[in-house]
Backbone as CSV, one residue per row, in Angstrom:
resi,resn,N_x,N_y,N_z,CA_x,CA_y,CA_z,C_x,C_y,C_z
1,UNK,-56.777,85.091,-116.762,-55.932,83.867,-116.712,-56.204,83.038,-115.507
2,UNK,-56.233,81.692,-115.784,-56.698,80.797,-114.663,-55.594,79.749,-114.263
3,UNK,-54.720,79.421,-115.180,-53.770,78.212,-114.876,-52.302,78.657,-115.140
4,UNK,-51.474,77.952,-114.560,-49.905,78.236,-114.665,-49.547,77.482,-116.007
5,UNK,-48.744,78.356,-116.777,-48.211,77.761,-117.970,-47.305,76.541,-117.779
6,UNK,-46.772,76.388,-116.575,-46.019,75.233,-116.227,-46.718,73.879,-116.389
7,UNK,-48.104,74.113,-116.349,-49.069,72.858,-116.491,-49.169,72.415,-117.895
8,UNK,-48.704,73.199,-118.888,-48.775,72.783,-120.322,-47.688,71.892,-120.770
9,UNK,-48.112,70.778,-121.269,-47.081,69.870,-121.947,-47.562,69.643,-123.330
10,UNK,-46.796,68.720,-124.021,-46.941,68.536,-125.482,-47.080,67.055,-125.750
11,UNK,-47.867,66.644,-126.689,-47.909,65.173,-126.996,-46.721,64.894,-127.881
12,UNK,-45.988,63.754,-127.460,-44.925,63.270,-128.213,-45.237,63.053,-129.726
13,UNK,-44.323,63.617,-130.504,-44.588,63.404,-131.983,-44.954,64.748,-132.680
14,UNK,-45.562,65.636,-131.851,-45.893,66.916,-132.494,-44.813,67.896,-132.925
15,UNK,-43.561,67.544,-132.637,-42.517,68.374,-133.073,-41.504,67.504,-133.973
16,UNK,-42.067,66.472,-134.563,-41.419,65.598,-135.439,-42.036,65.437,-136.723
17,UNK,-41.531,65.032,-137.873,-42.112,64.837,-139.095,-43.286,63.889,-138.954
18,UNK,-44.329,64.029,-139.780,-45.493,63.188,-139.770,-45.044,61.747,-140.258
19,UNK,-45.503,60.719,-139.453,-45.235,59.279,-139.833,-46.533,58.672,-140.492
20,UNK,-46.303,57.892,-141.533,-47.491,57.058,-141.959,-48.817,57.962,-142.358
21,UNK,-48.571,59.271,-142.610,-49.585,60.149,-142.829,-50.693,60.246,-141.714
22,UNK,-50.159,60.165,-140.461,-51.024,60.069,-139.267,-50.770,61.342,-138.406
23,UNK,-51.849,61.944,-138.023,-51.720,63.085,-137.159,-50.932,62.740,-135.883
24,UNK,-50.999,61.527,-135.391,-50.369,61.180,-134.119,-49.744,59.785,-134.361
25,UNK,-48.543,59.629,-134.134,-47.828,58.277,-133.991,-46.472,58.566,-133.302
26,UNK,-45.915,57.424,-132.863,-44.630,57.459,-132.113,-43.572,57.895,-133.221
27,UNK,-42.817,58.999,-132.908,-41.846,59.441,-133.950,-40.556,58.521,-133.763
28,UNK,-40.587,57.459,-134.441,-39.430,56.415,-134.231,-38.059,56.906,-134.557
29,UNK,-37.905,57.824,-135.440,-36.570,58.287,-135.850,-36.165,59.601,-135.272
30,UNK,-37.045,60.174,-134.625,-36.882,61.648,-134.042,-37.198,61.829,-132.536
31,UNK,-37.669,60.738,-131.874,-38.179,60.883,-130.551,-37.302,61.693,-129.615
32,UNK,-35.997,61.181,-129.717,-34.974,61.795,-128.813,-34.732,63.274,-128.940
33,UNK,-34.963,63.758,-130.164,-34.742,65.185,-130.425,-35.770,66.010,-129.831
34,UNK,-36.914,65.443,-129.664,-38.043,66.300,-129.024,-37.774,66.806,-127.675
35,UNK,-37.041,66.142,-126.849,-36.773,66.685,-125.544,-36.097,68.092,-125.611
36,UNK,-35.102,68.295,-126.488,-34.484,69.598,-126.632,-35.461,70.674,-127.168
37,UNK,-36.310,70.249,-128.153,-37.225,71.140,-128.724,-38.259,71.568,-127.771
38,UNK,-38.753,70.716,-126.805,-39.691,71.118,-125.865,-39.027,72.059,-124.876
39,UNK,-37.943,71.810,-124.466,-37.101,72.728,-123.741,-36.921,74.143,-124.219
40,UNK,-36.690,74.174,-125.568,-36.486,75.444,-126.192,-37.891,76.145,-126.152
41,UNK,-38.956,75.531,-126.161,-40.322,76.144,-126.158,-40.700,76.555,-124.698
42,UNK,-39.670,76.322,-123.768,-39.961,76.771,-122.418,-41.075,75.922,-121.797
43,UNK,-41.301,74.688,-122.298,-42.254,73.828,-121.621,-41.509,72.783,-120.848
44,UNK,-41.993,72.008,-120.011,-41.313,71.078,-119.193,-42.099,69.662,-119.087
45,UNK,-42.957,69.531,-120.029,-43.842,68.216,-119.889,-43.940,67.697,-121.297
46,UNK,-43.869,66.281,-121.392,-44.212,65.480,-122.632,-45.154,64.314,-122.158
47,UNK,-46.132,64.079,-123.061,-46.880,62.835,-122.875,-46.404,61.898,-123.940
48,UNK,-45.983,60.765,-123.463,-45.504,59.635,-124.343,-46.629,59.143,-125.206
49,UNK,-46.391,58.665,-126.363,-47.411,58.050,-127.200,-46.889,56.710,-127.703
50,UNK,-47.753,55.861,-127.696,-47.293,54.383,-127.961,-48.270,53.700,-129.012
51,UNK,-47.667,53.361,-130.064,-48.419,52.575,-131.135,-48.220,51.071,-130.931
52,UNK,-49.299,50.382,-131.425,-49.142,48.817,-131.442,-48.086,48.464,-132.366
53,UNK,-48.028,49.098,-133.587,-47.045,48.702,-134.583,-45.649,48.841,-133.894
54,UNK,-44.917,47.771,-134.062,-43.523,47.762,-133.548,-43.290,48.061,-132.025
55,UNK,-44.364,47.773,-131.277,-44.451,48.098,-129.916,-43.234,47.534,-129.176
56,UNK,-42.816,46.392,-129.306,-41.702,45.841,-128.524,-40.383,46.570,-128.732
57,UNK,-40.257,47.307,-129.890,-39.041,47.922,-130.199,-39.115,49.365,-129.752
58,UNK,-40.300,49.891,-129.179,-40.274,51.275,-128.601,-39.261,51.281,-127.466
59,UNK,-38.432,52.439,-127.466,-37.426,52.629,-126.322,-38.046,52.399,-124.970
60,UNK,-39.347,52.616,-124.791,-39.988,52.425,-123.422,-39.850,50.990,-123.079
61,UNK,-39.830,50.078,-124.009,-39.896,48.572,-123.693,-38.600,47.826,-123.848
62,UNK,-37.520,48.667,-123.712,-36.244,47.884,-123.443,-35.336,48.835,-122.566
63,UNK,-34.504,48.143,-121.874,-33.653,48.681,-120.768,-32.741,49.912,-121.356
64,UNK,-32.200,49.641,-122.449,-31.277,50.761,-123.039,-32.101,51.969,-123.359
65,UNK,-33.259,51.672,-124.038,-34.251,52.829,-124.443,-34.648,53.632,-123.184
66,UNK,-35.054,52.857,-122.080,-35.410,53.524,-120.928,-34.328,54.446,-120.288
67,UNK,-33.206,53.904,-120.323,-32.106,54.649,-119.780,-31.810,55.930,-120.594
68,UNK,-31.933,55.795,-121.935,-31.786,57.011,-122.653,-32.970,58.033,-122.441
69,UNK,-34.175,57.600,-122.225,-35.280,58.432,-121.859,-34.902,59.186,-120.410
70,UNK,-34.485,58.373,-119.521,-34.251,59.084,-118.276,-33.157,60.064,-118.327
71,UNK,-32.079,59.736,-119.235,-31.000,60.725,-119.367,-31.431,61.985,-119.959
72,UNK,-32.260,61.859,-121.013,-32.856,63.010,-121.778,-33.722,63.879,-120.792
73,UNK,-34.564,63.224,-119.996,-35.449,63.854,-119.020,-34.562,64.660,-118.083
74,UNK,-33.479,64.273,-117.673,-32.652,64.856,-116.604,-31.881,66.044,-117.309
75,UNK,-31.386,65.817,-118.587,-30.648,66.840,-119.300,-31.371,68.021,-119.714
76,UNK,-32.663,67.777,-120.150,-33.522,68.855,-120.627,-34.665,69.270,-119.501
77,UNK,-34.561,68.602,-118.485,-35.582,68.946,-117.399,-37.010,68.788,-117.917
78,UNK,-37.274,67.790,-118.469,-38.598,67.378,-119.023,-39.320,66.267,-118.339
79,UNK,-40.366,66.564,-117.812,-41.225,65.514,-117.066,-42.014,64.605,-118.142
80,UNK,-42.054,63.322,-117.904,-42.834,62.429,-118.728,-43.706,61.661,-117.738
81,UNK,-44.861,62.284,-117.346,-45.622,61.711,-116.310,-46.811,60.873,-116.767
82,UNK,-47.188,61.070,-118.152,-48.354,60.362,-118.733,-48.055,59.734,-120.135
83,UNK,-48.821,58.828,-120.465,-48.730,58.154,-121.712,-49.963,57.871,-122.369
84,UNK,-50.169,58.181,-123.594,-51.420,57.876,-124.381,-51.170,56.529,-125.080
85,UNK,-52.005,55.589,-124.586,-51.916,54.229,-125.227,-52.730,53.952,-126.509
86,UNK,-52.262,54.719,-127.582,-52.917,54.511,-128.842,-52.905,53.080,-129.179
87,UNK,-51.929,52.367,-128.725,-51.808,50.804,-128.910,-53.006,50.085,-128.519
88,UNK,-53.588,50.560,-127.319,-54.750,49.859,-126.823,-56.013,50.107,-127.592
89,UNK,-56.152,51.269,-128.235,-57.126,51.528,-129.076,-57.040,50.839,-130.511
90,UNK,-55.866,50.737,-130.913,-55.586,50.118,-132.194,-55.913,48.607,-132.132
91,UNK,-55.443,47.983,-130.977,-55.750,46.592,-130.686,-56.458,46.402,-129.325
92,UNK,-57.695,46.706,-129.238,-58.366,46.645,-127.952,-58.588,45.234,-127.488
93,UNK,-58.106,44.910,-126.220,-58.225,43.548,-125.765,-59.655,43.310,-125.348
94,UNK,-60.484,44.210,-125.177,-61.877,43.957,-124.878,-62.698,43.636,-125.995
95,UNK,-61.976,43.478,-127.314,-62.749,43.102,-128.379,-62.253,41.858,-128.920
96,UNK,-61.288,41.292,-128.298,-60.778,39.928,-128.722,-61.159,38.849,-127.675
97,UNK,-60.840,37.579,-128.078,-61.075,36.336,-127.246,-59.918,35.524,-127.236
98,UNK,-59.943,34.605,-126.272,-58.883,33.551,-126.234,-57.518,34.052,-126.059
99,UNK,-56.651,33.433,-126.794,-55.188,33.765,-126.898,-54.907,35.161,-127.302
100,UNK,-55.717,35.748,-128.232,-55.452,37.026,-128.691,-55.697,38.074,-127.581
101,UNK,-56.804,37.903,-126.767,-57.040,38.757,-125.758,-55.885,38.608,-124.665
102,UNK,-55.544,37.325,-124.419,-54.474,37.053,-123.448,-53.123,37.811,-123.764
103,UNK,-52.843,37.744,-125.149,-51.433,38.390,-125.523,-51.595,39.932,-125.458
104,UNK,-52.733,40.345,-125.734,-52.858,41.887,-125.618,-52.965,42.373,-124.197
105,UNK,-53.597,41.566,-123.233,-53.489,41.895,-121.828,-51.980,41.855,-121.298
106,UNK,-51.256,40.859,-121.914,-49.856,40.773,-121.436,-49.030,42.073,-121.870
107,UNK,-49.355,42.495,-123.066,-48.660,43.702,-123.539,-49.214,44.954,-122.613
108,UNK,-50.458,44.994,-122.159,-50.774,45.930,-121.388,-50.057,46.048,-120.060
109,UNK,-49.855,44.808,-119.482,-49.071,44.662,-118.275,-47.705,45.165,-118.508
110,UNK,-47.136,44.797,-119.667,-45.726,45.236,-119.876,-45.571,46.667,-119.919
111,UNK,-46.675,47.300,-120.503,-46.601,48.821,-120.839,-46.664,49.444,-119.437
112,UNK,-47.592,49.061,-118.575,-47.740,49.524,-117.209,-46.394,49.440,-116.434
113,UNK,-45.739,48.312,-116.452,-44.500,48.170,-115.631,-43.391,48.950,-116.197
114,UNK,-43.240,48.963,-117.518,-42.055,49.659,-118.137,-42.384,51.176,-118.091
115,UNK,-43.612,51.563,-118.080,-43.775,53.034,-117.912,-43.471,53.461,-116.462
116,UNK,-43.844,52.618,-115.495,-43.503,52.930,-114.146,-41.953,53.205,-113.843
117,UNK,-41.207,52.477,-114.611,-39.722,52.430,-114.495,-39.161,53.898,-114.863
118,UNK,-39.842,54.664,-115.742,-39.412,55.900,-116.026,-40.173,57.030,-115.482
119,UNK,-41.062,56.659,-114.537,-41.911,57.802,-113.828,-43.235,58.068,-114.400
120,UNK,-43.657,57.268,-115.386,-45.105,57.543,-116.002,-46.070,56.998,-115.108
121,UNK,-46.928,57.963,-114.507,-48.002,57.524,-113.546,-49.341,57.480,-114.073
122,UNK,-49.504,58.147,-115.099,-51.000,58.263,-115.745,-50.829,57.479,-117.034
123,UNK,-51.792,56.517,-117.250,-51.811,55.733,-118.575,-53.267,56.156,-119.109
124,UNK,-53.227,56.800,-120.294,-54.474,57.116,-121.009,-54.926,55.949,-121.915
125,UNK,-56.100,55.474,-121.503,-56.827,54.341,-122.385,-57.876,54.923,-123.207
126,UNK,-57.696,55.084,-124.469,-58.646,55.566,-125.453,-59.776,54.626,-125.780
127,UNK,-60.912,54.820,-125.179,-62.139,53.886,-125.491,-62.907,54.718,-126.459
128,UNK,-62.233,54.987,-127.555,-62.869,55.758,-128.679,-62.412,55.261,-130.028
129,UNK,-62.962,55.756,-131.111,-62.547,55.305,-132.580,-62.666,53.687,-132.492
130,UNK,-61.511,53.162,-132.860,-61.507,51.658,-132.981,-61.634,51.000,-131.633
131,UNK,-61.514,51.668,-130.507,-61.500,51.165,-129.248,-62.909,51.403,-128.570
132,UNK,-63.934,51.984,-129.434,-65.231,52.329,-128.917,-65.968,50.963,-128.444
133,UNK,-66.713,51.065,-127.390,-67.456,49.957,-126.872,-68.698,49.761,-127.783
134,UNK,-68.898,48.647,-128.303,-70.013,48.288,-129.253,-71.223,47.534,-128.709
135,UNK,-70.859,46.844,-127.456,-71.973,46.008,-126.922,-71.699,45.777,-125.456
136,UNK,-72.662,45.315,-124.816,-72.502,45.023,-123.270,-71.330,43.993,-122.941
137,UNK,-71.109,43.054,-123.743,-70.058,42.144,-123.561,-68.760,42.762,-123.530
138,UNK,-68.483,43.587,-124.488,-67.129,44.385,-124.542,-67.006,45.258,-123.236
139,UNK,-68.085,45.845,-122.878,-68.162,46.691,-121.657,-67.678,45.828,-120.399
140,UNK,-68.473,44.708,-120.298,-68.122,43.798,-119.232,-66.670,43.311,-119.175
141,UNK,-66.169,42.973,-120.299,-64.786,42.539,-120.373,-63.723,43.666,-119.958
142,UNK,-64.092,44.815,-120.422,-63.198,45.950,-120.211,-63.130,46.301,-118.555
143,UNK,-64.336,46.369,-117.957,-64.568,46.518,-116.609,-63.859,45.478,-115.821
144,UNK,-64.215,44.234,-115.986,-63.693,43.181,-115.183,-62.258,42.964,-115.321
145,UNK,-61.682,43.186,-116.457,-60.291,42.975,-116.633,-59.413,44.080,-116.022
146,UNK,-59.809,45.294,-116.064,-59.154,46.421,-115.499,-59.140,46.419,-114.003
147,UNK,-60.328,46.001,-113.400,-60.345,45.978,-112.041,-59.334,45.014,-111.359
148,UNK,-58.914,43.909,-112.152,-57.924,43.046,-111.645,-56.557,43.685,-111.588
149,UNK,-56.380,44.802,-112.161,-55.104,45.504,-112.296,-54.848,46.362,-110.987
150,UNK,-55.736,46.557,-110.135,-55.581,47.425,-108.992,-54.405,47.149,-108.209
151,UNK,-54.072,45.916,-107.850,-52.892,45.588,-107.082,-51.557,46.104,-107.827
152,UNK,-51.570,45.926,-109.164,-50.250,46.458,-109.930,-50.363,47.969,-109.945
153,UNK,-51.469,48.580,-110.144,-51.579,50.002,-110.256,-51.140,50.595,-108.797
154,UNK,-51.472,49.904,-107.680,-51.034,50.408,-106.416,-49.602,50.259,-106.257
155,UNK,-49.162,49.149,-106.718,-47.621,48.905,-106.532,-46.843,49.834,-107.385
156,UNK,-47.351,50.260,-108.645,-46.651,51.030,-109.546,-46.897,52.490,-109.306
157,UNK,-47.808,52.853,-108.295,-48.265,54.247,-108.025,-48.813,54.865,-109.307
158,UNK,-49.663,54.128,-110.036,-50.210,54.583,-111.326,-51.640,54.712,-111.279
159,UNK,-52.235,55.391,-112.346,-53.801,55.348,-112.425,-54.012,55.245,-114.026
160,UNK,-55.126,54.644,-114.288,-55.682,54.608,-115.719,-56.671,55.629,-115.907
161,UNK,-56.505,56.486,-117.001,-57.417,57.504,-117.319,-58.073,57.118,-118.609
162,UNK,-59.356,57.081,-118.643,-60.161,56.739,-119.841,-60.441,57.956,-120.651
163,UNK,-60.353,57.831,-121.990,-60.697,58.809,-122.885,-61.943,58.247,-123.552
164,UNK,-63.117,58.936,-123.337,-64.436,58.283,-123.704,-65.147,59.085,-124.684
165,UNK,-66.122,58.537,-125.340,-67.054,59.112,-126.200,-68.500,59.011,-125.783
166,UNK,-68.569,58.787,-124.495,-69.923,58.704,-123.801,-70.486,60.044,-123.451
167,UNK,-71.880,60.170,-123.637,-72.432,61.502,-123.092,-72.205,61.472,-121.483
168,UNK,-72.408,62.580,-120.882,-71.929,62.889,-119.523,-72.555,61.997,-118.512
169,UNK,-73.800,61.630,-118.499,-74.371,60.753,-117.546,-73.792,59.333,-117.721
170,UNK,-73.640,58.869,-118.932,-73.132,57.526,-119.129,-71.635,57.583,-118.706
171,UNK,-70.984,58.596,-118.939,-69.475,58.630,-118.471,-69.320,58.582,-116.947
172,UNK,-70.361,59.281,-116.298,-70.188,59.204,-114.823,-70.695,57.740,-114.349
173,UNK,-71.660,57.308,-115.008,-72.049,55.838,-114.641,-70.945,54.825,-114.824
174,UNK,-70.176,54.958,-115.971,-69.055,54.201,-116.275,-67.841,54.289,-115.269
175,UNK,-67.424,55.621,-114.980,-66.276,55.796,-114.217,-66.599,55.393,-112.680
176,UNK,-67.764,55.350,-112.299,-68.228,54.957,-110.946,-68.029,53.555,-110.700
177,UNK,-67.857,52.832,-111.850,-67.614,51.330,-111.671,-66.239,50.992,-111.110
178,UNK,-65.414,52.040,-111.025,-64.013,51.798,-110.743,-63.546,52.611,-109.497
179,UNK,-62.511,52.177,-108.871,-61.955,52.757,-107.602,-61.336,54.191,-108.162
180,UNK,-61.753,55.298,-107.530,-61.369,56.515,-107.890,-59.885,56.792,-107.733
181,UNK,-59.282,56.122,-106.825,-57.796,56.251,-106.562,-56.916,55.878,-107.716
182,UNK,-57.378,54.880,-108.447,-56.649,54.269,-109.442,-57.228,54.393,-110.869
183,UNK,-58.327,55.015,-111.084,-58.978,55.313,-112.365,-59.500,56.712,-112.445
184,UNK,-59.504,57.204,-113.588,-60.192,58.567,-113.759,-60.478,58.896,-115.240
185,UNK,-60.475,60.075,-115.635,-60.950,60.511,-117.015,-59.952,61.402,-117.602
186,UNK,-59.496,61.123,-118.804,-58.750,62.072,-119.572,-59.722,62.927,-120.409
187,UNK,-59.812,64.282,-120.157,-60.844,65.067,-120.859,-60.219,65.601,-122.139
188,UNK,-60.743,65.293,-123.247,-60.248,65.783,-124.520,-61.172,66.903,-125.160
189,UNK,-60.666,68.007,-125.184,-61.578,69.197,-125.524,-61.984,69.047,-126.961
190,UNK,-61.059,68.618,-127.956,-61.407,68.541,-129.322,-62.457,67.486,-129.633
191,UNK,-62.239,66.287,-128.943,-63.231,65.159,-129.142,-64.621,65.545,-128.676
192,UNK,-64.596,66.317,-127.545,-65.946,66.673,-127.065,-66.586,67.682,-128.008
193,UNK,-65.788,68.559,-128.516,-66.498,69.555,-129.567,-67.064,68.808,-130.747
194,UNK,-66.183,67.804,-131.182,-66.681,67.059,-132.420,-67.874,66.271,-132.260
195,UNK,-68.133,65.821,-130.921,-69.392,65.167,-130.499,-70.584,66.023,-130.143
196,UNK,-70.177,67.337,-130.101,-71.317,68.332,-129.823,-71.609,68.358,-128.255
197,UNK,-70.742,67.839,-127.469,-71.005,67.949,-125.989,-70.640,69.224,-125.375
198,UNK,-71.319,69.659,-124.397,-70.962,70.952,-123.769,-70.166,70.823,-122.611
199,UNK,-69.088,71.507,-122.550,-68.130,71.454,-121.394,-68.765,71.719,-120.141
200,UNK,-69.692,72.618,-119.971,-70.472,72.886,-118.718,-71.032,71.590,-118.247
201,UNK,-71.679,70.898,-119.192,-72.372,69.577,-118.748,-71.476,68.569,-118.257
202,UNK,-70.380,68.393,-119.120,-69.340,67.481,-118.829,-68.632,67.580,-117.495
203,UNK,-67.993,68.735,-117.441,-67.226,69.129,-116.283,-68.029,69.195,-115.038
204,UNK,-69.297,69.622,-115.169,-70.147,69.717,-114.109,-70.603,68.467,-113.486
205,UNK,-70.730,67.424,-114.361,-71.153,66.050,-114.024,-70.112,65.156,-113.583
206,UNK,-68.960,65.032,-114.372,-67.880,64.083,-114.086,-66.501,64.828,-113.734
207,UNK,-66.466,66.121,-113.627,-65.325,66.841,-113.548,-64.374,66.416,-112.461
208,UNK,-64.826,65.811,-111.296,-64.043,65.474,-110.264,-63.130,64.253,-110.502
209,UNK,-63.553,63.617,-111.634,-62.708,62.491,-112.122,-61.704,62.712,-113.143
210,UNK,-61.698,64.017,-113.528,-60.773,64.384,-114.706,-59.309,64.624,-114.044
211,UNK,-58.308,63.952,-114.607,-57.026,63.938,-114.028,-55.947,64.375,-115.118
212,UNK,-56.440,64.478,-116.268,-55.593,64.963,-117.362,-56.356,65.600,-118.449
213,UNK,-55.951,66.613,-119.218,-56.652,67.240,-120.252,-55.857,67.326,-121.518
214,UNK,-56.425,66.878,-122.710,-55.900,67.022,-123.966,-56.416,68.365,-124.615
215,UNK,-55.565,69.221,-125.065,-56.042,70.447,-125.570,-55.946,70.249,-127.131
216,UNK,-57.086,70.308,-127.739,-57.133,70.329,-129.263,-58.434,71.016,-129.631
217,UNK,-58.651,71.336,-130.953,-59.848,71.794,-131.436,-60.234,70.977,-132.598
218,UNK,-61.595,70.852,-132.735,-62.110,70.037,-133.766,-63.508,70.813,-134.244
219,UNK,-63.762,70.450,-135.481,-65.053,70.953,-136.019,-66.107,69.972,-135.425
220,UNK,-67.372,70.417,-135.342,-68.442,69.554,-135.018,-68.505,68.383,-136.041
221,UNK,-68.417,67.186,-135.572,-68.436,66.053,-136.581,-67.298,66.051,-137.561
222,UNK,-66.224,66.759,-137.119,-65.138,66.948,-138.178,-63.756,66.739,-137.536
223,UNK,-62.775,67.212,-138.295,-61.409,66.960,-137.964,-60.709,67.916,-137.061
224,UNK,-59.471,67.669,-136.693,-58.722,68.593,-135.839,-58.171,69.680,-136.645
225,UNK,-58.225,70.944,-136.021,-57.863,72.180,-136.581,-57.040,73.004,-135.644
226,UNK,-56.475,74.023,-136.060,-55.643,74.915,-135.196,-56.553,75.604,-134.042
227,UNK,-56.012,75.624,-132.900,-56.747,76.144,-131.868,-57.574,77.451,-132.129
228,UNK,-58.794,77.465,-131.837,-59.571,78.787,-132.235,-60.335,78.688,-133.461
229,UNK,-60.046,77.679,-134.332,-60.545,77.574,-135.669,-61.707,76.549,-135.677
230,UNK,-61.944,75.811,-134.699,-62.994,74.822,-134.723,-64.129,75.129,-133.818
231,UNK,-64.821,74.285,-133.302,-66.032,74.407,-132.538,-65.830,74.261,-131.045
232,UNK,-64.657,74.185,-130.585,-64.430,74.043,-129.081,-64.686,75.319,-128.414
233,UNK,-65.348,75.245,-127.279,-65.669,76.476,-126.571,-64.588,76.501,-125.360
234,UNK,-63.516,77.142,-125.686,-62.340,77.166,-124.628,-62.634,77.938,-123.344
235,UNK,-63.452,79.074,-123.581,-63.789,79.767,-122.473,-64.590,78.990,-121.486
236,UNK,-65.521,78.235,-121.992,-66.358,77.397,-121.149,-65.617,76.352,-120.516
237,UNK,-64.725,75.735,-121.196,-63.814,74.727,-120.669,-63.007,75.193,-119.517
238,UNK,-62.315,76.198,-119.736,-61.299,76.602,-118.720,-62.007,77.300,-117.519
239,UNK,-63.172,78.048,-117.738,-63.898,78.554,-116.612,-64.385,77.480,-115.674
240,UNK,-64.931,76.308,-116.279,-65.547,75.210,-115.556,-64.375,74.408,-114.903
241,UNK,-63.237,74.232,-115.531,-62.208,73.589,-114.828,-61.635,74.321,-113.754
242,UNK,-61.585,75.630,-113.852,-61.181,76.479,-112.695,-62.137,76.345,-111.589
243,UNK,-63.351,76.214,-111.863,-64.475,76.096,-110.883,-64.334,74.866,-109.945
244,UNK,-63.877,73.783,-110.603,-63.691,72.461,-109.823,-62.269,72.376,-109.356
245,UNK,-61.427,73.423,-109.464,-60.107,73.440,-109.028,-59.171,72.426,-109.653
246,UNK,-59.390,72.206,-110.921,-58.468,71.251,-111.627,-57.091,71.565,-111.469
247,UNK,-56.174,70.756,-111.220,-54.752,71.045,-111.005,-53.843,70.056,-111.742
248,UNK,-54.311,69.410,-112.785,-53.535,68.473,-113.589,-52.891,69.233,-114.678
249,UNK,-52.267,68.323,-115.616,-51.626,68.844,-116.827,-52.667,69.182,-117.918
250,UNK,-52.130,69.916,-118.931,-52.878,70.238,-120.135,-51.923,69.838,-121.226
251,UNK,-52.249,68.953,-121.985,-51.412,68.334,-123.059,-51.756,68.921,-124.471
252,UNK,-50.830,69.533,-125.118,-51.228,69.912,-126.479,-51.318,68.743,-127.502
253,UNK,-52.431,68.555,-128.009,-52.572,67.486,-128.976,-53.239,68.022,-130.187
254,UNK,-52.609,69.204,-130.658,-53.042,70.113,-131.702,-52.886,69.588,-133.098
255,UNK,-53.471,70.326,-134.006,-53.333,69.903,-135.464,-51.922,70.068,-135.884
256,UNK,-51.611,69.345,-136.979,-50.206,69.460,-137.495,-50.079,70.527,-138.513
257,UNK,-48.819,70.980,-138.659,-48.507,71.908,-139.765,-48.597,71.232,-141.044
258,UNK,-49.277,71.841,-141.980,-49.380,71.311,-143.392,-48.111,71.476,-144.112
259,UNK,-47.231,72.364,-143.787,-45.947,72.511,-144.575,-44.692,72.097,-143.710
260,UNK,-45.003,71.254,-142.637,-43.901,70.739,-141.943,-43.231,71.788,-140.763
261,UNK,-43.912,72.932,-140.619,-43.323,73.933,-139.629,-43.974,73.601,-138.305
262,UNK,-43.696,72.538,-137.706,-44.400,72.004,-136.481,-44.139,72.847,-135.265
263,UNK,-42.897,73.348,-135.055,-42.607,74.269,-134.091,-43.300,75.603,-134.049
264,UNK,-43.332,76.181,-135.216,-44.188,77.350,-135.419,-45.659,77.135,-135.158
265,UNK,-46.098,75.961,-135.520,-47.593,75.741,-135.246,-47.748,75.566,-133.681
266,UNK,-46.873,75.008,-133.058,-47.082,74.957,-131.498,-47.001,76.328,-130.898
267,UNK,-46.120,77.185,-131.466,-46.028,78.538,-130.878,-47.220,79.305,-131.161
268,UNK,-47.965,79.148,-132.390,-49.158,79.796,-132.650,-50.229,79.367,-131.676
269,UNK,-50.313,78.101,-131.393,-51.232,77.540,-130.386,-51.010,78.049,-128.991
270,UNK,-49.699,78.082,-128.613,-49.315,78.517,-127.239,-49.771,80.080,-127.052
271,UNK,-49.680,80.804,-128.114,-50.129,82.215,-128.171,-51.591,82.354,-127.892
272,UNK,-52.379,81.480,-128.555,-53.863,81.405,-128.432,-54.181,81.150,-126.996
273,UNK,-53.482,80.352,-126.309,-53.678,79.890,-124.908,-53.385,81.045,-123.841
274,UNK,-52.706,82.050,-124.241,-52.277,83.031,-123.330,-53.335,83.740,-122.463
275,UNK,-54.489,83.693,-122.991,-55.688,84.349,-122.344,-55.991,83.548,-121.045
276,UNK,-55.758,82.240,-120.977,-56.143,81.447,-119.789,-54.880,80.971,-118.971
277,UNK,-53.654,81.250,-119.418,-52.555,80.669,-118.632,-51.531,81.800,-118.389
278,UNK,-50.852,81.799,-117.297,-49.857,82.784,-116.873,-48.642,82.120,-116.451
């Protein structure tokens, strides 16, 4: 065993019904109930998830909603210290021009500020799937735009963590373009296994930039499955994270239950992790 169980959190929505037939989305009608469910699982951390769809009506983005989040955090002793910005992957500002880009950047600013108001310090920016970099121009826009956010990140005491599909050396080259104090990497175990990347290489090369970890399993070039059923090498992951003295959170972003028994599915996955957590 290498890590404290108290470092394990859960991605918002994993304890709610599936929306829009998506493995991950903001649980619009059930989000408030998840605080109690996470507490019942004896976990104390949640990662907020934010979709572009209906984004301004997300409780994060209005004062009444934020107050309810704060009340639920206090009542059930749940930390919400990170946010996965699926909204930025769904509508990446680095792929737009003119007014469209300006509007998306304004939404990005709004999310940073409103996240800070409820204590979210880590913003995960998925540069994967629809957000994947396709050319040098998109790369230039992403880097130049985000560098301008350093004063805001400093003021808000936040950092942006990239989720990348780059091989190790390119990931290191990319993250070195940014100030380490305000930028880092979100390491996704399942995504890496689906791409055929070796944890030993990744963590050995850019591990010092990893500030958050998503726990999931995927087949090589395939979909998300229950922990231990895919191609992720968890032994190699946790051994190497221990070597670099990783001390951040581990967020369960695991496969969904096919029959709606989401809490049971989480318990199965937590049991799988007992080997590495105490």
